[in-house]
N, C-alpha and C positions, 0 to 999 in steps of 0.2 A: 426660604432656603433651608438646607439641612447639612449638618457636618457629621462625618462618619469617622470612627476610629476602630480599627481592628486589633485584635489580640489573639494569642493562642497558637501562633505558628511555631515551628521548630524542626528539629531533626528527629526522625523516627526510622526504625527498621521496617523493611517490607513486612506486610502483614499486621503492622501495628495500627494504632488509632490516634487521632487528634481531634480536638474540638476547637473550632474557631468561633470567636464572638465579635460582634460589632455593636457598638453603642452609637445611637444617633442623638443629635441635639439640634435645637433651633426651630423646629416646626412640628406640625401634627404628623407624626410618623405613620399613623394608620392610613393616611391619605396616599401613601407611597407604596408602589410595588417595591419589594426588597429582595436582595439575594447576593450571590457570590459569582464572581468571574475569576479566571486565572490566566496567567501569561507565563509560558515557559520561554527559556532563552531561544531567540530566533523564530519564535512563533507568534501568531496574532493572539490577542486577548479573546477568550472564549467563555461562553456561559457554562457555569457549573450547575447552579440550581437557583430557582427563583420562586417567590411566592407573590401573587398579586393581591390586590386589596380585598378580593373576594375569597382568598384562601386557596386558590388554585395553584398547584405546584408543578413546575416543570424541572426535569433533570436532563443533563446531558446523558446520551446513551452510555458513555464511558464510565459514568459513576452511578448509574441507577442500580439500586440494590446494595450499594456500599455506603453511600453518603445520604444523610438526612438533613434537610433544611427546616428550620422552624423560626418562628418570630413571637415576641412578646410585646404587643403594642403598648401596654401599660408601662413597661420598663424601657421602651424604645430600643429593643434589642433584636438582633437577628443572629442565628446560630448556624454553624455547619458542623455536624457530627460526621467525622470521616473514619470509616472502618476498612479493614483489609487493604490498607494503603499499598500502592505499587510505585516502583521507581518512576513510572511515567506520570504519576501524580505530582511530581516535583515541579513547583512553579511559585510565582508570587500570586497570592490570593487577594483579590480586592472585593471589598464590600461595595454594594451598589444600591442606591435608592433612585427610583424613577417616578416622576410625576406626570400624570396624564399621558403616559406612553411616549413622552418626547424629551423631557428634561431630566438629564442624568446627573447624579452626584456620586462622587467616588471617594473612598478612603485612600490612604497612602499605600496600603497593601501590607501583607505579612508573608514572610517567606516560609514555605513548607518544603522540606527536603526529605525524601524517602531513599534510604540507602538499601542496596541489594544484598 
């Protein structure tokens, strides 16, 4: 199993930047795909960005070119650098770790609010 704890959310004006961090504990982090999802009020949780165990990265179309996901397996960390933030990026952001494409672990989430 793996436990995940996010940090770095907050309130920012449109056009600003935030960096989210997630620290993992409890297992061999390098064996997990890792990334970020978000859920806005009244909407379903959606993928933001993800890195698999081979280093392949996927981004949602809505964030490509503005957000950058990265991981440090030695530190058991995954990051999300968010630039040019928009009000529609407002959501609770969840760190995710996935094992063998099937078993998902989630953090408790961190709120990101972008004001217009």
